[in-house]
BAMIVO-862693 format. One line per 2 residues: number of its first residue (from 1); for each residue x, y, z of N, C-alpha, C, O. Coordinates in steps of 0.2 Angstrom, whole numbers, always signed. Atoms other than C-alpha are relative to their C-alpha. Example, Ala and Ser with C-alpha at 12.3 -4.5 7.8 and 13.67 -1.06 7.14 Angstrom:
REM residues 2
1	+4 -6 +0 +62 -22 +39 +4 +6 +0 +9 +5 +3 ~ -4 -6 -1 +68 -5 +36 -4 +5 +3 -1 +11 +4
REM end
This chain:
REM residues 340
1	+1 -3 -7 +259 +56 +1166 -1 +7 -1 +3 +10 -5 ~ +0 -7 +0 +253 +74 +1168 +6 +3 +3 +9 +1 +8
3	-6 -3 -2 +268 +85 +1169 +0 +3 +7 +5 +5 +10 ~ +1 -3 -6 +261 +93 +1185 +1 -5 +6 +2 -3 +12
5	-1 +5 -5 +263 +76 +1194 +6 -4 -1 +8 -5 -7 ~ -6 +4 +0 +279 +67 +1198 +1 -6 +3 +5 -10 +2
7	+0 +6 -4 +275 +53 +1209 -3 -6 -4 -6 -5 -10 ~ +2 +6 +3 +270 +35 +1205 -8 +1 -1 -11 -3 -5
9	+7 -1 +0 +252 +41 +1208 -3 +5 -5 -9 +6 -6 ~ +2 -5 +4 +252 +54 +1195 -5 -1 -5 -10 +3 -6
11	+5 +2 +5 +242 +46 +1181 -7 -1 +3 -12 +0 +1 ~ +6 +1 -4 +229 +40 +1194 -3 +6 +2 -9 +7 +2
13	+3 -7 -2 +227 +58 +1201 -3 +3 -6 -9 +5 -6 ~ +2 -3 +6 +225 +64 +1183 -7 -3 -2 -12 +0 -4
15	+6 +3 +2 +212 +51 +1179 -6 +1 +4 -12 +2 +2 ~ +5 -1 -5 +202 +53 +1195 -3 +7 -1 -9 +8 +0
17	+3 -7 +1 +201 +72 +1192 -4 +1 -6 -9 +4 -5 ~ +4 +0 +6 +195 +70 +1175 -7 -3 +1 -12 +0 -2
19	+6 +4 -1 +181 +58 +1181 -4 +5 +4 -10 +6 +2 ~ +4 -5 -4 +175 +71 +1194 -2 +6 -4 -8 +8 -3
21	+2 -6 +4 +175 +85 +1182 -5 -1 -5 -9 +3 -7 ~ +5 +2 +4 +165 +76 +1170 -7 -1 +3 -12 -1 +0
23	+6 +0 -3 +152 +74 +1183 -2 +6 +3 -7 +7 +6 ~ +2 -7 -2 +151 +93 +1185 +3 +3 +6 +1 +8 +8
25	-3 -3 -6 +162 +95 +1200 +6 +4 -2 +10 +3 -6 ~ -6 -4 +2 +175 +109 +1200 +7 -4 +2 +11 -4 -1
27	-5 +4 -2 +187 +99 +1211 +7 +3 +1 +12 +0 +0 ~ -6 -4 +0 +200 +113 +1212 +4 -1 +7 +10 -2 +7
29	-3 +1 -7 +203 +111 +1231 +3 -7 +0 +9 -8 +3 ~ -2 +7 +0 +205 +92 +1229 +6 -1 -4 +11 -4 -3
31	-6 +1 +5 +217 +94 +1214 +6 +3 +4 +12 +1 +3 ~ -6 -3 -4 +228 +106 +1225 +3 -5 +5 +9 -6 +6
33	-2 +5 -5 +228 +93 +1239 +4 -6 -3 +9 -9 +0 ~ -3 +6 +3 +233 +79 +1227 +7 +2 -2 +11 -2 -2
35	-7 -3 +2 +248 +90 +1221 +4 -1 +6 +10 -2 +6 ~ -4 +0 -6 +254 +91 +1239 +1 -8 +2 +7 -9 +4
37	-1 +7 -2 +251 +72 +1242 +5 -3 -5 +10 -7 -3 ~ -4 +2 +5 +260 +69 +1225 +8 +2 +2 +12 -2 +1
39	-7 -3 -2 +275 +80 +1231 +3 -5 +6 +9 -6 +6 ~ -2 +4 -6 +276 +70 +1248 +2 -7 -3 +7 -10 +0
41	-1 +7 +3 +275 +53 +1238 +7 +0 -4 +10 -5 -3 ~ -7 -1 +4 +290 +59 +1227 +5 +0 +5 +10 -3 +4
43	-5 +0 -6 +300 +63 +1243 +1 -6 +3 +7 -8 +5 ~ +0 +7 -3 +296 +46 +1250 +2 -5 -5 +3 -11 -3
45	-2 +5 +5 +300 +38 +1234 -5 -6 +0 -3 -12 +0 ~ +5 +5 -1 +284 +28 +1235 +0 -4 -7 +0 -1 -12
47	+0 +4 +6 +283 +13 +1223 -7 -1 -3 -7 -3 -9 ~ +7 +1 +2 +264 +11 +1222 -1 -6 -3 +3 -11 -2
49	+4 -5 +2 +253 +10 +1214 -5 +2 +6 -8 +7 +6 ~ +5 -1 -6 +243 +8 +1231 +3 +5 +5 +9 +5 +5
51	-2 -3 -6 +244 +19 +1246 +3 -4 +5 -1 -9 +7 ~ -2 +5 -5 +255 +11 +1259 -2 +3 +7 -4 +9 +8
53	+2 -2 -7 +252 +11 +1278 +5 +5 +3 +2 +10 +6 ~ -5 -5 -3 +268 +21 +1282 -1 +7 -3 -1 +12 +0
55	+1 -6 +3 +264 +34 +1269 -7 +3 +3 -7 +9 +4 ~ +6 -3 -3 +246 +36 +1276 +1 +3 +7 -1 +8 +8
57	-2 -3 -7 +253 +38 +1294 +4 +7 -1 +2 +11 +3 ~ -4 -6 +0 +265 +51 +1288 -4 +6 -2 -4 +12 +0
59	+4 -5 +2 +252 +61 +1279 -5 +2 +5 -7 +8 +5 ~ +5 -2 -5 +240 +60 +1294 +3 +4 +6 +0 +6 +10
61	-3 -3 -5 +253 +68 +1305 -2 +8 +1 -3 +11 -5 ~ +2 -7 +0 +247 +85 +1312 +5 +5 -1 +11 +4 +2
63	-5 -5 +2 +256 +99 +1305 +0 +6 +5 -5 +7 +8 ~ +0 -6 -5 +262 +115 +1315 -6 +5 -2 -7 +6 -7
65	+5 -5 +1 +248 +127 +1318 -6 -2 -4 -10 +2 -6 ~ +6 +3 +4 +235 +115 +1310 -6 -1 +4 -4 -5 +10
67	+5 +2 -4 +218 +114 +1317 -3 -7 -2 -1 -10 -7 ~ +2 +7 +1 +208 +98 +1318 -4 -1 -6 -4 -6 -9
69	+4 +1 +6 +196 +102 +1304 +5 +0 -6 +3 -4 -11 ~ -5 +0 +6 +211 +106 +1292 +3 -7 -1 +4 -10 -6
71	-3 +7 +0 +219 +89 +1297 -6 -5 -3 -4 -9 -7 ~ +5 +5 +2 +202 +80 +1294 -1 +1 -8 -2 -4 -11
73	+0 -1 +7 +201 +88 +1277 +5 -3 -4 +4 -6 -10 ~ -6 +3 +3 +218 +83 +1272 -1 -8 -1 +0 -11 -6
75	+1 +7 +0 +215 +65 +1277 -6 -3 -4 -6 -8 -8 ~ +6 +2 +4 +198 +65 +1268 +2 -1 -7 +0 -5 -11
77	-2 +0 +7 +207 +69 +1251 +4 -7 -1 +3 -10 -6 ~ -4 +6 +1 +219 +54 +1254 -5 -6 +0 -4 -10 -4
79	+5 +5 -1 +205 +43 +1259 -4 -1 -6 -5 -7 -9 ~ +4 +0 +6 +194 +47 +1244 +4 -3 -6 +2 -7 -10
81	-4 +3 +6 +209 +44 +1232 +2 -7 +1 +2 -11 -4 ~ -2 +7 -1 +214 +28 +1240 -6 -5 -1 -6 -10 -4
83	+6 +4 +2 +196 +22 +1238 -1 +0 -7 -4 -6 -10 ~ +0 +1 +7 +197 +26 +1220 +5 -5 -2 +3 -9 -7
85	-4 +6 +2 +212 +15 +1219 -2 -6 +1 -2 -11 -3 ~ +3 +6 -2 +203 +2 +1228 -5 -2 -5 -6 -8 -7
87	+5 +1 +5 +189 +3 +1215 +3 -3 -7 +0 -6 -11 ~ -4 +2 +6 +203 -1 +1202 +3 -7 +1 +7 -9 -3
89	-3 +6 -2 +207 -17 +1211 +8 +0 +2 +11 -4 +1 ~ -7 -1 -3 +223 -10 +1218 +1 +0 +7 -3 +2 +11
91	-1 +1 -7 +229 -15 +1235 +2 +7 +3 +7 +10 +1 ~ -1 -7 -3 +229 +1 +1246 -2 +0 +7 -7 -3 +9
93	+2 -2 -7 +228 +7 +1264 -5 +6 -1 -4 +10 -5 ~ +5 -6 +0 +212 +18 +1267 +0 +2 +7 -3 -2 +11
95	+1 -3 -7 +213 +29 +1282 -7 +1 +2 -11 +3 -2 ~ +6 -2 -3 +199 +31 +1294 +0 +8 +1 +5 +10 +4
97	+0 -8 -2 +193 +50 +1296 +0 +1 +7 -3 -3 +11 ~ +0 -2 -8 +197 +57 +1313 -6 +4 +1 -9 +7 -3
99	+6 -4 -2 +184 +65 +1323 +3 +7 +1 +9 +8 +3 ~ -1 -7 -2 +184 +84 +1325 -6 +4 +1 -11 +2 -1
101	+5 -5 -2 +174 +98 +1332 -6 -3 +4 -5 -9 +7 ~ +5 +3 -4 +157 +95 +1339 -4 -5 -5 -8 -2 -10
103	+3 +5 +4 +150 +79 +1331 -8 +0 +1 -11 -3 -3 ~ +7 +0 -1 +133 +83 +1338 -3 +7 -2 -8 +9 +0
105	+2 -7 +2 +132 +100 +1329 -7 -1 -4 -9 -5 -8 ~ +7 -1 +3 +114 +105 +1324 +0 +7 -3 +1 +12 +1
107	+1 -6 +3 +111 +119 +1312 -6 +3 +3 -11 +0 +6 ~ +5 -4 -3 +99 +133 +1318 -6 +1 -5 -4 +3 -10
109	+5 +0 +5 +82 +132 +1310 -5 +6 +3 -8 +6 +8 ~ +4 -5 -2 +73 +149 +1311 -7 -1 +0 -10 -5 -4
111	+7 +0 +0 +55 +150 +1316 -3 +6 -5 +1 +10 -6 ~ +3 -5 +4 +43 +161 +1305 +1 +7 +4 +2 +12 +0
113	+0 -6 -4 +42 +174 +1319 +7 +3 +0 +8 +9 +0 ~ -7 -3 -1 +61 +175 +1321 +3 +3 -7 +6 +8 -7
115	-2 -3 +7 +64 +177 +1302 -3 +7 -1 +0 +11 -4 ~ +3 -6 +1 +51 +191 +1302 +3 +6 +4 +4 +11 +2
117	-4 -5 -4 +60 +200 +1316 +7 +1 -2 +9 +7 -2 ~ -7 -1 +3 +77 +197 +1308 -1 +5 -6 +3 +10 -6
119	+1 -4 +6 +71 +205 +1292 -2 +8 +2 +0 +12 -1 ~ +2 -7 -3 +63 +220 +1302 +6 +4 +2 +6 +10 +1
121	-6 -3 -3 +79 +223 +1311 +4 +3 -6 +7 +8 -5 ~ -5 -2 +5 +89 +223 +1295 -3 +6 -4 +1 +10 -7
123	+3 -6 +4 +76 +235 +1286 +1 +7 +4 +2 +12 +1 ~ -1 -7 -3 +79 +248 +1300 +7 +2 +1 +8 +8 +2
125	-6 -2 +0 +97 +248 +1299 +2 +5 -5 -1 +4 -11 ~ -1 -6 +5 +104 +264 +1290 +6 -2 -4 +10 -7 -2
127	-6 +1 +4 +117 +265 +1277 +6 +1 +4 +6 +5 +9 ~ -6 -1 -4 +135 +264 +1283 +3 +7 -2 +0 +10 -6
129	-3 -6 +0 +145 +279 +1285 +4 +1 -7 +7 -4 -10 ~ -3 -1 +6 +153 +287 +1270 +8 -2 +0 +11 -1 +5
131	-7 +2 +1 +170 +280 +1264 +1 -7 +1 +7 -10 +0 ~ +0 +7 -1 +166 +262 +1268 -1 -4 -7 -3 +0 -11
133	+0 +4 +6 +166 +248 +1255 -6 -3 -2 -7 -7 -7 ~ +7 +3 +1 +148 +242 +1256 -6 +4 +2 -5 +8 +7
135	+6 -4 -2 +131 +250 +1256 -5 -5 +3 -6 -11 +1 ~ +5 +4 -4 +119 +242 +1269 -6 -1 -4 -10 -6 -2
137	+7 +1 +3 +104 +244 +1257 +0 -7 -3 -6 -9 -5 ~ +0 +6 +3 +109 +228 +1249 -2 -6 +5 -5 -11 +3
139	+1 +6 -5 +108 +217 +1265 -7 -2 +1 -8 -8 +1 ~ +7 +2 -1 +89 +217 +1268 -2 -5 -6 -5 -10 -5
141	+2 +5 +6 +86 +209 +1250 +5 -6 +0 +2 -11 -1 ~ -5 +6 +0 +102 +198 +1251 -3 -5 +5 -3 -11 +3
143	+2 +5 -5 +96 +190 +1267 -7 -3 -2 -8 -9 -1 ~ +7 +3 +2 +78 +188 +1260 +1 -5 -6 -2 -10 -6
145	-1 +4 +6 +85 +180 +1244 +3 -7 +3 +1 -12 +1 ~ -3 +6 -3 +96 +168 +1255 -5 -5 +3 -5 -11 +2
147	+5 +3 -3 +81 +163 +1265 -5 -3 -5 -8 -9 -4 ~ +6 +2 +4 +68 +162 +1251 +2 -5 -5 -3 -8 -8
149	-2 +5 +6 +78 +152 +1238 +5 -5 +3 +6 -10 -1 ~ -5 +5 -3 +91 +143 +1249 +7 +0 -4 +10 -5 -3
151	-6 +0 +4 +105 +148 +1237 +6 +1 +5 +5 +4 +11 ~ -6 -1 -5 +123 +148 +1245 +2 +8 -1 +1 +11 -6
153	-2 -7 +0 +131 +165 +1249 +4 +1 -6 +4 +6 -9 ~ -4 -1 +6 +144 +163 +1236 -4 +0 -7 -2 +4 -11
155	+4 -1 +6 +131 +160 +1223 -4 +6 -1 -4 +9 -6 ~ +3 -7 +0 +122 +176 +1228 +5 +5 -2 +3 +10 -5
157	-5 -5 +2 +138 +186 +1227 +2 +0 -7 +4 +5 -9 ~ -2 +1 +7 +141 +179 +1210 -5 +3 -5 -4 +3 -11
159	+6 -1 +4 +124 +184 +1203 +2 +7 -4 +4 +12 -1 ~ +0 -6 +4 +124 +197 +1189 -7 +2 -1 -12 -2 +0
161	+7 -2 +1 +109 +208 +1185 -3 -4 -6 -9 -5 -5 ~ +3 +4 +5 +106 +198 +1169 -2 -7 +3 -6 -10 -1
163	+2 +7 -3 +104 +182 +1180 -6 +0 +3 -10 -5 +4 ~ +6 -1 -4 +89 +189 +1189 -5 +2 -5 -6 +8 -7
165	+5 -1 +5 +74 +188 +1177 -7 +2 +4 -10 -3 +7 ~ +6 -2 -4 +60 +198 +1185 -7 +0 -4 -12 +1 -1
167	+6 +1 +5 +48 +195 +1170 -2 -8 +1 -8 -9 +2 ~ +2 +7 -1 +49 +176 +1171 +1 -3 +7 -1 -9 +8
169	+0 +2 -7 +52 +176 +1190 +5 -6 +1 +3 -11 +4 ~ -5 +5 -1 +68 +166 +1189 +7 +3 +2 +8 +8 +0
171	-7 -2 -1 +86 +167 +1195 +5 -6 -3 +4 -12 -2 ~ -4 +4 +3 +100 +159 +1185 +7 -1 +4 +10 +4 +4
173	-6 +1 -4 +114 +151 +1196 +5 -3 -5 +5 -9 -7 ~ -5 +3 +4 +129 +150 +1185 +6 -3 +3 +9 -7 +1
175	-6 +2 -4 +143 +148 +1198 -2 -3 +6 -3 +0 +11 ~ +2 +3 -6 +138 +135 +1210 +6 -4 +3 +11 -5 +0
177	-5 +3 -3 +148 +125 +1222 +3 -6 -4 +8 -8 -4 ~ -1 +6 +4 +147 +109 +1211 +1 +1 -7 +2 -4 -11
179	-1 -1 +7 +149 +118 +1195 -6 -1 -5 -5 -2 -11 ~ +6 +2 +3 +132 +114 +1190 -5 +6 -1 -7 +8 +4
181	+5 -6 +1 +121 +128 +1182 -7 -2 +1 -9 -8 -1 ~ +7 +1 -1 +103 +129 +1188 -4 +6 +0 -2 +11 +1
183	+5 -6 +0 +88 +140 +1186 -5 -1 +5 -9 -7 +5 ~ +5 +1 -5 +77 +142 +1201 -6 +5 +0 -4 +11 -2
185	+5 -5 +0 +60 +151 +1202 +0 +4 +7 +2 +2 +12 ~ +1 -4 -6 +56 +165 +1214 -7 +2 +0 -11 +2 -5
187	+7 -3 -1 +40 +172 +1221 -1 +7 -2 +4 +10 -3 ~ +2 -6 +2 +31 +187 +1215 +2 +6 +5 +4 +11 +4
189	-2 -5 -5 +34 +196 +1232 +7 +1 +0 +10 +6 +1 ~ -8 +0 +0 +53 +192 +1231 +2 +5 -6 +6 +9 -6
191	-2 -4 +6 +53 +199 +1213 -1 +8 +1 +2 +12 -1 ~ +1 -7 -2 +45 +215 +1220 +5 +3 +4 +7 +9 +3
193	-5 -2 -4 +58 +217 +1233 +6 +1 -5 +10 +6 -3 ~ -6 -1 +5 +71 +215 +1219 -1 +6 -4 +4 +10 -5
195	+1 -6 +4 +63 +229 +1209 +1 +6 +4 +4 +11 +1 ~ -1 -6 -4 +63 +241 +1223 +8 +1 +2 +10 +6 +1
197	-8 -1 -1 +82 +237 +1227 +3 +2 -7 +7 +7 -6 ~ -3 -3 +6 +86 +240 +1208 -1 +7 -1 +3 +10 -4
199	+1 -8 +1 +78 +257 +1209 +5 +4 +4 +8 +9 +1 ~ -5 -4 -4 +89 +262 +1223 +7 -1 -3 +11 +4 -3
201	-7 +1 +3 +104 +254 +1215 +2 +4 -6 +7 +6 -7 ~ -1 -4 +6 +101 +264 +1199 +3 +7 +2 +6 +10 -3
203	-2 -7 -2 +105 +280 +1209 +7 -1 +3 +10 +4 +5 ~ -7 +1 -3 +122 +272 +1215 +5 +3 -5 +5 +1 -11
205	-6 -3 +4 +138 +281 +1209 +4 -6 -1 +8 -9 +3 ~ -3 +6 +1 +146 +266 +1200 +7 +2 -3 +7 +4 -9
207	-7 -1 +2 +165 +267 +1198 +3 -6 -2 +9 -6 -4 ~ -2 +6 +1 +167 +249 +1196 +0 -2 -8 -6 -1 -11
209	+0 +1 +7 +172 +244 +1178 +0 -7 -2 +0 -9 -8 ~ +0 +7 +2 +170 +225 +1179 -8 -2 -1 -12 +3 -3
211	+7 +2 +2 +154 +215 +1177 -5 +3 +5 -4 +6 +10 ~ +6 -4 -3 +137 +222 +1182 -3 -5 +6 -8 -8 +4
213	+3 +5 -5 +134 +212 +1199 -7 +2 +2 -8 +8 +2 ~ +6 -1 -3 +117 +211 +1206 +0 +3 +7 -2 +9 +8
215	-1 -3 -7 +122 +214 +1224 +7 +3 +0 +12 +0 -2 ~ -6 -4 +1 +135 +228 +1225 +2 +3 +6 -2 +4 +11
217	-3 -5 -5 +146 +238 +1236 -1 +7 -1 -4 +8 -6 ~ +1 -7 +1 +146 +257 +1238 +3 +2 -7 +0 +7 -9
219	-3 -3 +6 +157 +259 +1222 -2 -4 -6 +0 -3 -12 ~ +3 +4 +6 +147 +246 +1211 +3 -6 -1 +1 -10 -5
221	-4 +6 +1 +159 +232 +1213 -4 -6 +4 -9 -4 +7 ~ +4 +5 -4 +154 +215 +1221 +0 +1 +7 +5 +4 +10
223	+1 -1 -8 +148 +215 +1239 +5 -5 +3 +6 -10 +1 ~ -5 +3 -3 +161 +209 +1251 -3 -6 +5 -8 -5 +8
225	+2 +5 -4 +160 +192 +1260 +0 +2 +7 -5 +0 +11 ~ -1 -2 -7 +166 +199 +1277 -6 +5 +2 -8 +5 +7
227	+5 -5 -2 +153 +213 +1276 -7 -3 +1 -10 -1 +5 ~ +6 +4 +0 +139 +201 +1273 +0 -3 +7 -5 -3 +11
229	-1 +4 -7 +145 +191 +1289 -1 +5 +5 -4 +4 +10 ~ +0 -5 -5 +147 +207 +1299 -7 +3 +1 -9 +3 +7
231	+7 -3 -1 +129 +214 +1296 -5 -6 +2 -9 -4 +5 ~ +5 +5 -2 +121 +197 +1298 +1 -1 +8 -4 -2 +11
233	-2 +1 -7 +130 +195 +1315 -3 +6 +4 -6 +5 +10 ~ +2 -6 -4 +125 +213 +1320 -8 -1 +0 -11 +1 +6
235	+8 +1 -1 +106 +209 +1316 -1 -5 +5 -6 -5 +8 ~ +1 +5 -5 +107 +193 +1326 +1 +2 +7 -3 +1 +11
237	-1 -3 -7 +114 +202 +1341 -5 +5 +2 -7 +4 +8 ~ +6 -4 -2 +100 +215 +1340 -6 -5 +2 -9 -3 +6
239	+5 +4 -1 +88 +201 +1339 +0 -4 +7 -5 -4 +10 ~ -1 +3 -6 +95 +193 +1354 -2 +5 +6 -5 +3 +11
241	+1 -5 -5 +94 +209 +1364 -8 +2 +0 -11 +3 +6 ~ +7 -2 +1 +76 +212 +1358 -5 -6 +2 -11 -5 +4
243	+4 +6 -1 +70 +194 +1361 +3 -4 +5 +8 -8 +4 ~ -3 +4 -6 +73 +186 +1378 +0 -8 -2 +4 -12 +0
245	+1 +7 +1 +67 +169 +1371 +5 -3 -5 +5 -9 -6 ~ -5 +2 +5 +80 +169 +1357 +6 -1 +3 +10 +3 +5
247	-6 +2 -3 +94 +159 +1363 +5 -3 -5 +10 -6 -2 ~ -4 +4 +5 +102 +152 +1347 +6 +5 -2 +7 +10 +0
249	-6 -4 +3 +119 +157 +1339 +0 -2 -8 +5 -5 -10 ~ +0 +2 +7 +114 +155 +1320 +5 +2 -4 +8 +8 -3
251	-5 -2 +5 +126 +156 +1306 -4 +2 -6 -10 +1 -7 ~ +3 -2 +6 +122 +164 +1289 -2 -6 -4 -8 -6 -7
253	+2 +6 +4 +122 +147 +1281 -6 -4 +3 -9 -8 -1 ~ +7 +3 -3 +107 +142 +1293 -6 +3 -4 -11 +0 -3
255	+6 -2 +4 +96 +152 +1282 -1 -5 -6 -7 -6 -7 ~ +1 +5 +5 +99 +139 +1269 -3 -7 +3 -7 -10 +0
257	+2 +6 -3 +96 +125 +1281 -8 +1 +2 -12 -4 +1 ~ +7 -2 -1 +80 +134 +1286 -5 -1 -6 -10 -4 -6
259	+4 +0 +6 +74 +135 +1268 -1 -8 -1 -7 -9 -3 ~ +1 +7 +1 +77 +116 +1266 -5 -3 +4 -9 -7 +1
261	+5 +3 -5 +67 +111 +1281 -7 +2 -1 -12 -1 -2 ~ +6 -3 +0 +53 +123 +1279 -3 -2 -7 -9 -3 -8
263	+3 +2 +7 +51 +119 +1260 -2 -7 +0 -7 -9 -3 ~ +3 +7 +0 +50 +100 +1263 -6 +0 +4 -11 -4 +2
265	+6 +0 -4 +37 +103 +1277 -6 +2 -4 -11 -1 -4 ~ +5 -3 +4 +27 +114 +1265 -2 -5 -5 -8 -6 -6
267	+2 +4 +5 +27 +102 +1251 -3 -6 +2 -8 -9 -1 ~ +4 +6 -3 +22 +87 +1262 -7 +2 +2 -12 -1 +1
269	+7 -3 -3 +8 +98 +1270 -4 +1 -6 -11 +0 -5 ~ +4 -1 +6 +2 +102 +1252 -2 -6 -3 -5 -6 -8
271	+2 +6 +2 +0 +84 +1249 +5 -3 -6 +3 -8 -9 ~ -5 +3 +4 +16 +81 +1238 +3 -6 +3 +5 -6 +8
273	-4 +6 -3 +23 +63 +1240 +7 +2 +1 +10 +6 -2 ~ -7 -1 -2 +40 +62 +1248 +4 -1 -6 +9 +2 -7
275	-4 +2 +5 +47 +53 +1233 +0 +6 -6 +5 +6 -10 ~ +0 -6 +5 +42 +69 +1222 +3 +6 +3 +7 +9 +0
277	-2 -6 -3 +46 +82 +1235 +8 +0 +1 +11 +5 +0 ~ -7 +0 -1 +64 +76 +1239 +4 +1 -5 +9 +5 -5
279	-5 -2 +6 +72 +76 +1222 -1 +7 -2 +4 +11 -5 ~ +1 -7 +2 +64 +93 +1219 +4 +5 +4 +7 +9 +2
281	-4 -4 -5 +72 +100 +1235 +8 -1 -2 +11 +4 -2 ~ -7 +1 +1 +89 +92 +1230 +2 +4 -6 +8 +7 -6
283	-2 -4 +6 +89 +100 +1213 +0 +8 +1 +4 +11 -1 ~ +1 -7 -2 +83 +117 +1220 +6 +2 +4 +9 +8 +3
285	-6 -2 -5 +98 +117 +1233 +6 -1 -4 +11 +2 -2 ~ -6 +1 +4 +110 +112 +1219 +5 -5 +3 +11 -5 +2
287	-4 +6 -3 +116 +96 +1228 +2 -5 -6 -2 -6 -10 ~ -2 +5 +5 +126 +84 +1217 -2 -7 +1 -2 -11 -3
289	+2 +7 -2 +120 +69 +1226 -6 +1 +5 -6 +6 +9 ~ +6 +0 -5 +104 +65 +1236 +2 -1 +7 -2 +1 +12
291	-2 +1 -6 +114 +60 +1251 +1 +7 +4 +0 +8 +10 ~ -1 -7 -3 +118 +79 +1254 -6 +3 +3 -7 +6 +8
293	+6 -2 -2 +100 +83 +1255 -3 -4 +6 -6 -1 +10 ~ +2 +4 -6 +96 +69 +1266 +4 +2 +7 +0 +2 +12
295	-4 -2 -6 +110 +75 +1278 -3 +7 +2 -4 +8 +9 ~ +3 -7 -2 +102 +93 +1278 -7 -1 +4 -8 +2 +9
297	+7 +2 -4 +85 +85 +1284 +1 -4 +6 -3 -3 +11 ~ -1 +4 -6 +92 +73 +1296 +4 +4 +6 +2 +2 +12
299	-5 -2 -5 +105 +84 +1305 -4 +6 +5 +0 +8 +9 ~ +3 -5 -5 +92 +96 +1314 -6 -4 +4 -9 -8 +1
301	+5 +3 -4 +80 +91 +1328 -6 +3 -1 -11 +1 +2 ~ +6 -4 +2 +67 +103 +1321 -4 -3 -6 -9 -1 -8
303	+3 +3 +5 +63 +91 +1307 -6 -4 +3 -5 -8 +8 ~ +6 +4 -3 +45 +83 +1310 +2 -7 -1 +5 -9 -6
305	+0 +7 +0 +44 +65 +1313 -2 -3 -7 +0 -8 -9 ~ +3 +2 +6 +34 +64 +1297 +6 +0 -5 +6 -5 -10
307	-6 +0 +5 +50 +69 +1287 +5 -6 +1 +6 -9 -4 ~ -4 +5 -2 +61 +57 +1296 -2 -7 -2 +1 -11 -4
309	+3 +6 +1 +49 +43 +1294 +0 -1 -8 +1 -7 -10 ~ +0 +1 +7 +48 +46 +1275 +7 -1 -3 +8 -5 -7
311	-7 +1 +2 +67 +47 +1274 +2 -7 +1 +5 -11 -3 ~ -2 +7 -2 +69 +30 +1283 -3 -5 -5 +0 -10 -7
313	+4 +5 +5 +56 +22 +1272 +2 +0 -7 +2 -5 -10 ~ -1 +0 +8 +61 +28 +1255 +8 -1 -1 +9 -4 -6
315	-7 +1 +2 +80 +27 +1257 +4 -4 +5 +10 -3 +6 ~ -3 +4 -5 +84 +14 +1271 +5 -4 -3 +10 -6 +0
317	-5 +4 +3 +94 +4 +1258 +5 +4 -3 +11 +2 -5 ~ -5 -4 +2 +103 +19 +1252 +4 +4 +5 +10 +4 +4
319	-3 -4 -5 +107 +28 +1268 +0 -4 +7 -4 -2 +11 ~ +1 +4 -6 +109 +14 +1281 +3 +3 +6 +8 +7 +6
321	-2 -2 -6 +111 +19 +1299 +6 -4 +3 +5 -10 +3 ~ -6 +4 -2 +128 +14 +1305 -1 -2 +8 -3 +2 +12
323	+0 +3 -7 +128 +2 +1320 +6 -3 +2 +11 -3 -2 ~ -7 +3 -2 +141 -7 +1330 +2 -6 -5 +8 -6 -6
325	-2 +5 +4 +140 -22 +1319 +3 +2 -7 +8 -1 -10 ~ -3 -3 +6 +143 -11 +1304 +6 +3 +0 +11 +2 -4
327	-6 -3 -2 +157 -2 +1312 +5 -5 +0 +11 -3 -1 ~ -5 +5 -1 +166 -18 +1316 +2 -3 -7 +6 -7 -7
329	-2 +2 +7 +166 -22 +1297 +7 +2 -2 +9 +7 +1 ~ -7 -1 +1 +183 -23 +1290 +1 +7 -4 +7 +10 -4
331	+0 -7 +3 +179 -7 +1280 +0 +6 +5 +0 +11 +2 ~ +0 -5 -5 +177 +3 +1296 +4 -2 +6 +2 -1 +12
333	-5 +1 -6 +192 -2 +1307 +2 +7 +3 +1 +12 +0 ~ -2 -6 -4 +198 +10 +1320 +6 +4 -3 +7 +10 -1
335	-6 -3 +2 +214 +14 +1311 +0 +1 -7 -1 +6 -10 ~ -1 +0 +7 +217 +9 +1293 -3 -7 -2 -4 -11 +1
337	+3 +6 +2 +210 -4 +1282 +5 -2 -6 +8 +3 -10 ~ -4 +2 +5 +220 -14 +1269 -5 -5 -5 -7 -10 -2
339	+5 +4 +4 +209 -20 +1254 +3 -1 -7 +8 +2 -9 ~ -2 +2 +7 +211 -28 +1237 -6 +0 -4 -5 -1 -10
REM end
C-alpha cells in the first residue's frame, strides 16, 4: 500500500490514480480528495473494500461554510472512486450527485458584431497607471487568442515565447487541463497581431528572472489571472453601456464556447461531414473525451438545429438522452445504489 494512504482503500486509490495518469490526466485534485476520503475512512475504521452506505452518508454531510458546488465536487470524487470499485466486482454504495446552482445554465455565445465591438473597446483602453502589476497592452491580443483558438485561460497564461511559432503559424500547448500536449494552427491575421504585440513587448523593462512568458505583466513576469478577469469585465461593462441590445452577462470562458460553436458551424457550412468536423474540434479544444465536446455544443440554445441533428444521429448510442424510465433504473436511484 502507498505510504500516503492508511485506510483499507489505499491500494485501490493508488491503482486508480495510476490508471488515470496513464490516460494523460493530471488528477492532482482527485488525489487530494482521495487523501481526505482515506483519512476519514481510517477514522471510521472502514473494513472495506467497498464503500458502505454509512460512510457515504458521512462523506456527503455539508461542511461548515461549504457551498453547494464544493459539496457536489466532493461527492463526485467519492462516486467516481466507488464506480471504479464496482468495475472490479466489489460490492459498493455509489452516491447520486446532488443538484447545485442553475441546472439550466447556458454559456453566452457572442455574435460576430459583439466580438468586433469587444475587441474595439479593448483596443481603446490605455495602459494602466504606473506601479501596477500588469500592462494592459497584452489584453487585446490575449482576448483575440482566446476567441480565435479556443484555448483555456490557464493554457494562454502558461505560454512561453518559444511556444508561439509565427513562421509555421502554430501554438504549442504544453500545459493543458488534461495534461495532453497539442499543437494548434493559427491564422495569418492572428500571427500578425502577435508580431505587433512582440514589438511592444520588446521595449518592456523586464526585471523578471524566470521563464520568458508570452503574455507578461509590467515587470516581465506571467500575467495575473485576476487582472485578466478585471479587464474582461471592464470591457463587457463598457459594451453594455454602448449597446442597448446587449443584455448578456458573459464570462471569459464563454470566448471558448463561442469558438467551439462558430467553428463547428463554419466547418459544416464549408461542406465538411459532421463525422469529420466533430473529432477535429475535440482535438483542437484539448478534450480528453468526445462527451465534453458534445456537451459544449448541446448546452447552448444558439447551436443550429443542423448541429443538434448531427449529434443525435451520430452519437445517439453513445450519449443517450436521460428519460424517466432511464432514471428509474437501479443505477440512477434517488439516494444511493448498491451494486455488485
